[in-house]
C-alpha positions, -999 to 999 in steps of 0.1 A, spaced: 219 288 166 240 305 193 241 343 190 278 343 196 287 312 177 323 323 170 331 318 207 334 280 203 366 285 182 383 303 211 382 276 238 414 259 226 431 291 217 450 301 248 464 332 231 430 350 232 432 375 260 408 403 248 372 402 238 368 435 220 339 457 208 315 445 235 289 465 255 270 460 288 241 444 270 260 416 253 282 409 283 259 384 301 255 364 268 292 364 264 298 352 300 272 324 294 289 311 263 324 314 277 314 294 307 300 267 284 333 266 266 352 263 299 326 241 316 351 221 336 370 252 350 366 274 380 359 309 366 361 342 384 341 372 369 352 405 383 323 431 381 320 467 393 300 465 425 276 444 447 246 456 427 261 443 395 269 410 412 232 406 421 221 417 386 244 391 369 235 364 394 197 368 388 202 370 350 225 339 348 203 319 372 168 327 358 173 334 321 204 313 314 195 285 339 230 284 354 232 263 386 269 265 393 271 302 404 287 316 435 283 352 448 312 368 465 303 404 473 327 429 489 322 441 525 300 472 528 323 490 552 355 508 545 391 497 553 402 508 589 366 518 597 354 507 631 321 496 615 314 459 609 304 447 575 267 438 575 259 402 587 240 397 555 271 403 534 292 381 556 265 355 553 265 356 515 303 353 514 303 324 539 278 306 516 304 307 489 333 297 513 312 267 524 300 257 489 316 222 492 298 214 524 265 229 512 267 210 479 253 241 461 276 233 432 269 199 415 305 194 403 339 211 409 334 238 383 316 270 388 315 307 379 320 331 408 308 367 407 329 392 426 341 428 424 375 446 427 371 454 464 364 418 472 392 405 449 419 426 466 409 417 501 425 385 514 406 358 533 415 331 559 430 299 545 407 270 537 418 248 566 402 272 591 367 265 576 366 230 590 370 241 626 341 248 650 311 233 632 285 206 638 253 192 624 220 187 641 193 163 628 156 159 637 152 132 664 188 137 677 193 136 714 209 169 722 199 190 751 189 227 747 214 236 774 242 219 756 233 236 723 232 269 741 267 264 753 280 252 719 266 283 702 282 305 727 315 288 721 314 293 684 305 330 687 267 332 681 251 362 698 222 356 721 193 381 715 156 385 722 145 383 685 166 369 657 171 397 631 202 387 612 227 359 607 249 347 636 222 354 662 201 330 683 172 334 708 159 309 733 122 308 745 112 278 766 117 247 745 123 266 712 156 279 699 156 304 670 189 307 651 202 322 619 230 299 608 258 317 590 255 309 553 217 304 553 192 326 535 166 323 563 168 317 601 158 283 616 135 273 645 144 242 665 117 228 687 129 205 715 108 179 734 129 173 765 164 166 752 152 155 718 151 176 686 114 173 677 114 196 646 135 220 626 118 247 604 129 277 585 111 310 593 105 344 578 127 369 597 101 398 592 69 380 602 87 356 624 64 328 611 76 293 604 78 281 568 94 249 556 102 217 576 138 206 574 156 174 584 188 189 596 208 221 604 245 228 599 260 252 624 294 268 619 315 296 633 319 326 611 351 326 591 353 364 588 339 374 621 353 348 645 342 351 681 353 319 698 377 321 729 406 306 710 405 332 682 399 360 707 431 349 726 449 348 692 438 383 685 449 397 719 483 381 717 490 392 682 477 428 689 500 432 719 530 418 700 524 445 673 512 475 693 521 468 729 498 469 760 471 496 764 449 506 793 419 521 773 387 501 777 376 514 743 402 492 725 393 459 709 416 438 732 397 450 763 363 445 747 372 409 738 385 403 773 352 416 787 332 395 762 318 426 745 312 424 707 337 449 691 321 467 662 345 469 632 370 443 645 367 424 612 390 450 596 417 436 619 410 400 607 447 390 601 452 391 639 427 364 645 445 340 622 481 351 628 483 365 593 475 331 577 455 346 549 454 339 511 438 355 480 404 343 468 422 328 438 440 304 461 410 297 484 387 287 456 413 273 432 404 298 404 416 289 369 403 317 346 396 353 354 374 376 333 373 413 339 369 447 321 401 461 306 402 489 332 408 463 360 445 470 367 440 508 368 410 506 391 428 480 414 459 502 418 437 532 425 419 512 452 452 500 468 465 536 468 433 548 486 438 520 512 474 532 518 461 568 521 436 558 548 464 538 565 488 568 567 460 591 577 452 568 606 488 563 616 492 602 618 461 603 640 475 576 663 505 599 671 481 623 689 455 598 703 475 567 707 457 555 738 422 557 724 427 544 688 432 508 678 466 503 661 464 501 623 476 470 603 498 476 573 477 472 541 498 443 528 487 421 557 451 422 545 452 432 509 469 419 478 502 438 472 509 457 439 536 431 431 511 401 434 485 421 415 509 426 386 517 388 385 480 378 384 473 404 357 502 392 335 493 355 339 475 335 311 445 330 334 435 366 330 411 376 302 397 411 295 365 426 280 372 457 260 346 482 248 369 492 219 388 475 191 422 459 199 452 464 176 466 429 181 442 406 163 461 374 174 453 380 211 418 394 207 384 383 194 362 410 179 327 404 192 315 431 167 288 444 190 273 480 189 253 500 213 217 510 207 221 547 201 187 553 185 169 560 218 194 584 233 184 620 235 147 616 226 117 630 244 95 606 263 64 615 244 45 586 230 45 599 194 83 604 194 89 569 209 67 551 184 81 571 155 117 563 164 109 526 171 90 523 138 121 537 120 144 512 137 121 482 131 114 491 94 151 496 87 162 462 102 132 437 101 140 409 76 177 418 75 184 409 111 165 395 141 147 421 162 139 413 199 123 437 224 129 426 260 109 434 291 112 422 327 83 408 347 46 405 338 37 441 347 60 453 318 46 428 293 13 448 288 33 480 282 55 461 256 24 446 239 6 480 237 38 495 222 43 468 195 6 469 185 11 506 175 39 497 151 14 484 125 33 451 120 17 421 102 25 399 132 47 395 162 53 368 188 52 370 226 55 333 234 92 326 227 113 319 258 149 327 246 168 347 219 183 315 205 148 301 198 138 334 182 165 333 156 144 310 134 126 338 116 141 373 108 108 386 94 90 386 127 96 407 158 97 389 192 88 401 227 108 381 253 109 383 291 146 389 299 156 413 328 183 430 307 194 465 317 207 474 282 203 462 246 228 456 219 233 451 182 251 423 164 254 417 126 224 394 127 206 405 158 193 437 175 180 435 211 161 465 224 151 468 261 119 484 272 138 505 298 160 519 270 129 530 251 111 546 280 142 555 301 126 538 331 145 524 360 142 488 370 126 482 404 120 454 428 86 454 446 86 450 483 67 419 496 38 428 519 45 408 550 32 414 585 60 431 603 63 415 637 98 430 643 90 465 653 62 481 672 69 518 669 40 526 691 54 505 719 54 519 755 87 527 773 93 533 809 84 569 819 62 574 787 32 596 793 0 576 789 -38 584 792 -62 561 811 -97 565 798 -112 568 833 -83 584 853 -65 607 828 -28 614 822 -2 594 841 33 580 836 39 544 827 63 528 852 64 492 839 48 458 840 44 439 873 28 406 884 5 411 914 -21 389 931 -57 395 921 -83 371 936 -52 352 949 -41 345 914 -10 360 896 -19 388 872 2 410 849 -6 446 855 7 479 840 18 504 867 7 540 861 19 568 883 -3 598 890 1 631 909 15 628 944 31 594 936 -3 576 935 -1 543 916 -28 526 895 -24 489 886 -42 482 853 -47 444 845 -34 435 810 -68 425 798 -78 461 802 -48 474 783 -70 493 758 -80 517 786 -44 529 782 -34 550 752 -1 568 744 -2 605 751 18 612 719 50 631 710 44 664 727 72 690 730 53 709 758 51 703 795 27 675 805 9 676 838 -1 644 856 -37 640 867 -48 633 903 -63 599 910 -99 601 922 -102 637 911 -131 647 888 -109 671 868 -101 645 842 -137 635 835 -147 672 832 -118 679 808 -125 649 787 -162 659 785 -153 694 775 -129 682 748 -156 658 736 -181 686 733 -157 707 712 -149 676 691 -186 671 685 -189 707 672 -159 700 649 -175 667 637 -208 685 630 -189 712 610 -170 687 591 -201 667 581 -220 700 573 -190 711 551 -189 678 533 -226 680 526 -223 716 514 -194 706 491 -216 680 475 -242 706 465 -218 732 450 -211 723 413 -175 725 402 -159 726 368 -166 691 353 -134 682 334 -131 657 306 -100 634 308 -82 625 276 -65 593 288 -43 590 257 -28 625 264 -26 617 300 -6 585 293 17 605 271 23 631 299 29 602 324 58 590 302 78 618 317 76 601 351 106 577 348 96 555 376 70 528 384 40 541 404 34 527 438 0 512 447 -7 542 469 2 566 441 -21 548 416 -50 548 441 -45 585 448 -44 593 410 -77 574 406 -93 594 434 -81 627 419 -93 617 384 -127 608 398 -129 641 417 -121 662 386 -145 643 363 -174 642 388 -186 678 383 -183 684 421 -157 706 437 -125 687 446 -110 695 480 -84 667 485 -55 665 509 -26 643 497 -3 632 525 30 614 520 66 616 530 93 634 509 100 615 477 68 594 479 54 609 448 30 637 458 43 661 432 35 636 404 -2 637 416 -1 675 412 15 673 378 -10 649 364 -40 669 378 -25 700 363 -22 683 329 -59 675 330 -69 710 340 -47 728 314 -60 703 287 -95 716 296 -83 752 289 -82 762 326 -53 777 345 -34 762 375 -21 781 405 4 764 428 12 782 461 42 771 483 51 785 517 88 794 509 107 807 479 129 776 480 99 752 477 83 774 450 115 773 430 118 735 434 82 731 421 89 756 393 119 736 380 99 703 382 68 718 364 90 736 338 108 704 329 76 683 326 55 708 307 83 717 283 68 724 249 33 717 263 23 746 285 39 779 297 50 777 333 61 808 353 74 816 388 63 846 409 81 851 443 96 879 464 126 881 440 103 888 410 107 925 399 76 947 399 73 951 361 78 913 357 50 907 382 26 928 362 35 910 330 32 876 346 -2 883 361 -15 898 328 -3 868 309 -18 845 334 -52 862 331 -49 860 292 -39 823 295 -6 829 278 8 814 311 -12 783 320 6 773 352 18 798 378 40 788 407 41 813 436 46 820 473 24 842 495 35 870 471 4 861 450 -20 872 478 -13 909 469 -24 903 433 -60 905 419 -68 872 402 -106 877 400 -105 877 361 -82 847 358 -97 814 347 -83 792 375 -95 756 374 -72 742 400 -53 756 431 -25 734 445 -13 743 480 19 728 493 22 725 531 -8 747 539 -2 744 576 30 765 572 10 796 561 -2 821 586 -38 827 596 -43 858 573 -27 839 544 -51 810 550 -80 833 547 -67 846 514 -63 811 502 -100 804 510 -109 835 489 -89 823 459 -102 787 461 -139 796 460 -155 775 433 -122 760 420 -108 725 425 -83 724 454 -55 699 459 -34 703 491 -1 685 496 16 678 529 47 658 540 36 660 577 23 626 589 -14 623 593 -26 599 619 -38 567 603 -67 561 627 -78 597 622 -78 590 585 -101 561 591 -125 581 613 -128 608 587 -135 586 557 -164 600 537 -162 633 556 -128 647 544 -112 637 512 -78 624 522 -53 603 503 -24 587 521 8 578 502 24 555 527 48 535 506 81 547 493 89 543 455 97 507 447 128 518 430 141 540 458 176 528 466 179 514 501 198 537 524 228 520 540 222 525 577 250 522 603 247 523 641 281 534 654 298 553 683 307 589 674 341 582 660 362 611 645 377 589 617 344 575 606 327 609 606 356 624 587 355 596 561 317 600 558 321 637 551 351 632 529 334 605 507 303 627 503 323 658 495 344 637 470 313 631 449 301 667 452 275 658 477 261 674 509 255 662 545 228 666 570 239 664 607 209 663 630 211 670 667 184 664 693 186 698 710 196 734 701 222 734 730 240 705 712 248 726 682 278 746 693 296 715 707 291 695 676 300 725 654 334 727 671 339 689 668 332 690 630 355 720 625 383 701 643 378 671 621 373 690 588 384 727 592 376 739 556 340 726 556 313 751 547 288 746 576 253 760 580 231 759 611 193 756 613 170 754 643 136 766 655 149 797 673 159 813 640 134 837 624 115 824 593 137 846 570 169 834 586 159 798 584 148 802 547 182 819 539 201 790 555 180 764 536 184 784 504 222 783 508 221 745 514 198 740 484 221 761 462 252 742 473 267 771 492 268 749 523 285 714 525 271 703 559 239 715 576 238 711 614 201 711 623 175 701 648 146 681 634 133 713 618 148 701 585 121 711 559 97 682 553 89 690 517 123 700 505 140 678 479 178 682 480 192 654 457 228 663 465 223 655 502 230 618 505 247 614 538 228 618 571 246 618 605 224 617 636 242 628 667 230 611 700 206 590 679 193 572 711 176 605 720 153 602 690 122 580 686 124 552 661 98 568 639 117 602 640 148 584 628 129 567 600 115 600 588 149 618 590 164 590 570 138 598 543 155 632 537 184 614 519 185 589 490 166 612 466 189 607 436 207 579 417 236 579 443 238 555 472 228 572 505 243 566 539 228 572 573 250 571 604 231 568 637 258 577 662 259 571 699 279 594 722 287 570 750 287 533 759 262 534 788 231 535 765 206 507 771 209 475 751 172 480 743 179 513 726 207 499 705 185 469 696 158 492 683 183 511 662 197 479 649 162 468 641 157 499 620 190 492 603 179 456 596 146 466 580 165 478 549 186 447 545 155 425 549 137 446 523 106 451 546 83 480 539 76 497 572 41 511 579 48 538 605 26 533 635 37 567 647 12 582 622 -11 577 652 12 595 675 21 627 658 2 657 673 14 680 645 -3 659 618 -37 658 636 -35 696 642 -27 703 606 -56 682 594 -82 695 618 -71 731 625 -49 748 651 -77 749 678 -78 711 677 -41 709 685 -50 725 719 -77 699 725 -52 671 716 -27 683 742 -55 682 768 -62 645 763 -34 630 742 -35 620 705 -48 584 708 -76 595 732 -85 624 709 -89 601 680 -111 577 700 -133 606 711 -136 619 675 -146 585 663 -173 582 690 -187 617 681 -188 609 644 -205 575 652 -230 594 674 -239 618 646 -242 589 621 -263 568 646 -237 541 650 -237 524 684 -207 533 706 -216 516 738 -195 490 756 -160 488 743 -141 457 752 -118 477 774 -147 489 796 -160 453 802 -150 441 836 -143 404 840 -135 389 875 -123 353 877 -98 335 900 -73 325 873 -37 335 867 -36 359 837 -3 368 822 24 359 796 50 340 816 85 354 812 98 318 806 76 317 775 86 352 763 116 365 783 118 399 765 96 424 785 91 449 756 79 420 733 54 409 760 40 444 763 38 447 725 18 415 724 -5 426 751 -11 458 731 -18 437 700 -43 415 717 -60 447 731 -65 460 696 -82 428 683 -119 432 675 -129 398 662 -127 363 675 -113 350 642 -85 375 645 -78 362 680 -77 326 667 -51 336 641 -31 353 668 -31 320 688 -18 301 657 10 327 653 20 324 690 23 286 688 42 290 656 67 315 670 70 305 707 56 270 710 26 256 730 8 284 748 11 281 786 -21 280 808 -16 316 821 -14 330 786 -43 308 774 -64 321 803 -57 357 791 -67 349 755 -99 332 767 -108 362 788 -104 383 757 -127 360 738 -152 364 766 -149 402 764 -154 402 726 -186 381 730 -197 403 759 -193 435 738 -216 421 711 -242 415 738 -236 449 754 -226 432 787 -205 455 809 -196 433 839 -191 395 844 -182 382 879 -174 346 885 -182 335 920 -179 301 937 -215 290 929 -228 318 908 -221 340 877 -232 377 878 -238 393 844 -246 430 841 -257 446 809 -249 482 798 -275 505 813 -280 521 779 -295 489 767 -333 492 768 -345 463 746 -340 425 748 -353 399 723 -383 378 731 -362 346 729 -338 359 755 -367 369 779 -383 334 774 -349 318 782 -346 338 815 -382 331 826 -381 294 816 -350 288 837 -361 305 870 -345 276 890 -310 286 876 -314 322 865 -322 350 889 -333 383 874 -319 410 898 -331 440 879 -336 452 843 -298 451 836 -285 422 857 -290 384 859 -273 358 881 -268 322 869 -263 294 894 -236 268 886 -220 238 903 -185 239 887 -155 240 911 -126 243 886 -119 279 876 -107 270 841 -139 250 835 -159 280 849 -143 302 823 -152 278 794 -187 276 809 -193 313 811 -180 317 775 -206 291 763 -233 309 782 -224 343 767 -224 327 733 -259 314 740 -270 349 752 -257 364 720 -276 339 698 -308 347 718 -304 384 716 -297 383 679 -326 360 671 -358 376 658 -383 356 680 
């Protein structure tokens, strides 16, 4: 039976306008059944926002098996804003515009999902859709040059790597393109003038996926870029606003073939005002919406008019520099037309209340599930309430508990098993099928956000019971888009043998009369060093240092002395670390028992899904506490990645074992933040108290006494605690937040407190990843690298610093009682930007924070920001790493091209900490910034829309992180040699102590052969991408990895040219040579010279026999060098021959004979 059977009686009753007494839970079922009743009609469902469109689309498609669904989201920019809507939104809309061509709808009827913003905005008329498009099939004769010209004509943007729709890239005989309207980009492989293959590919990994027979290429309807439309625009603009000389205006950008950001908001000018409503474009016959549609629509239209008049007023003062504003009625439905649509018979409304007129309304008679509101998240309370609901209703009406995805099924099963039911089912696929038996409870996989109750049915969602938020897991895909550790011109680098220099670029020079790609490194007195690309691992990035960096002198012994001195100090450090680790293993700690049932109950208070990193860290902490040895663990993770939850659960275990917990934070603000979190989570479980500089003397005494007597089990404090005597307190766990921010004397006091207690240190400062790997088994370190899976993506925009956009960004954040970060690159930028902001928004409460303020002044400013006494904080990158300010959901970065990509990524992590959508504006001050810089910023913007998790390679490049982990003295050593070199030396020292061989790294192996070795620019034109690939190859340690890399190159760029193939074969030779501890290989006309590492003292018997048995071909020069005679003239064949010989040597050396 259908759960809303009464709907079938309404299909012929045209008087029905209202569906009353509904709720959000029943709405998808109502939509499903209404579409069935109107199966031959074109239906428009107006929802609240783009997120709701996606929710309904997934639900209707997966659970209700609907095929005829179109998504029509609203643009994600604002009216009159000179910011373009994202290409992914335009792409989704074009897919719907083009549904007839794509044949995504099997017949003429469909249900289209949209929202009020999209409904009010008019679109170009349907006849424009058929212009400027063509189809390409496999085996078509169509030259790459001709296709290139066609794509330029219809407005596709030529780029180095395709990141988003409406872009294409050419490499040799391969053309990558993201056709507007497609979910994934396409790779077209040409053989001469013939289309050999067409494949889709993953935009993040850039790897090909599915083979296709054809590709349909069309101009964008809402972002037209062809010459004809550009001329239309210019003519219509001049007719409306007259001529203008400013080169910043759209008409001049179009004339100079520059893509104008935000021009889509002036769309009517491209089409000479030939626009229509989406009702007319799609031939809509029925509209369904909530009963607040008219009020919300009129409010929206009013806000558009407000923006229009605000902009018109601004034009009076800055007429020459501002694009003229179109009247709202040229691009949006007028109030008059809106009223006509609303009054028509096609409009139907959903009401959450009863309707008075029963002739025009149908009572759905649906109720909300109120039973799970305002209950605690403790397991006992949840089971008690659910048992009550089930016992009261089972047998009288059908009870269904829904969950979404397999990972929630186990949670649902465990819950239902505790209800003591005779039986239940978990194998039913739909509610309709479950209605056969009212005496049994059913568990069904339906991704519903909310449940509902009907006279004969009650649906309860797992998220209602546990108050959890639905989340989407990020797919783990190799990210080939961004190399954050990439080298840029003028970066400081360190050469292993020659020291600190400046990278000047990549150049092809002749070595042995063959072209060779080399990195140019500049040293003191303008000396130049040319480093062949196969030796790229000799080069490491110096790191992000704020101090003055001095270049070394080529040929001087200073560098070697300095490197040796640093290595000796590192060896001392490594010895100390290993000795400390051994000592810690001997000292017995408090062995704690873990009650996993109680722990699970406590974990219910965490209303999110744990990330894999969080779960792994929790397991490590549990193991430490239960082992009987002292825990001393550092947990590193960015703000909002879930470090505090680790501390909370560890505290729960410790207090459950009748011990106290002390948490020490470096500032009053951070301490208060922790206090609020702990107080909320331990409510009715344990007493939590705060002790800081604001605590009065008599209160301090009482707090300490109660802590010693265990009346207070958890104490949160700042350095104020160091003046107290805690020797009689029964502390089981000390938690230190951001230890590196305490002074030396405070650190000594921390050491005294933590003697013989478990220690958990939290830090938001990045820890280098390779340093973590080096210290495995020596220092207990947990990295939480992945953001929460339910963290809302932050809408990122790369824009010029535009007064109107900034004013709107501030206004919108203020309008929702929010706060704004404005980050500047340098302290000297603060005054200028302060005046600019005041001129835009005079009544704004502005705070200023930078490194030149005293610690008290800085804390006071941050305290004001935290307590909402400041609306906008102008700051350098000093913004507190550990601070959680949920109200701050807008970030404006001034001169964003001055920041590293990794810095921007981390700054962006400061916002988006609440249930509100967050916005990041990366602003550019002028137009002469390099295309490469804009491209990197755009790539960061694209990472969000593609849903790619980004593992920050800069964790290897942050000097602060390494210093914090290893101590302040080590920061000094790091600035002597650079962060990457420091990590390498540390690894070598630890390997020495552990008796692991260090000799002969691949980068120290010298190979000389007369072959061209480079990646031709015709194969990969983008210089930064070539360098990134050289660095990737330099990092490869195994031949299998290199073979996979070759497969990837063929997949992405086509057949590997000879010069690149030579480079990869030389790297194979180096990898084999390393395993043999060979240090040099020279290929001469009639002879190969092979030199072994001088530290090698033993050779296998079989190798010695092979040398002595082949005296006519093998000449033994000395105990470390052999020469092998050959008769091969071709250099390529010589390379293959020497590879075979080194393979043979490896087999002989590893054999036991």
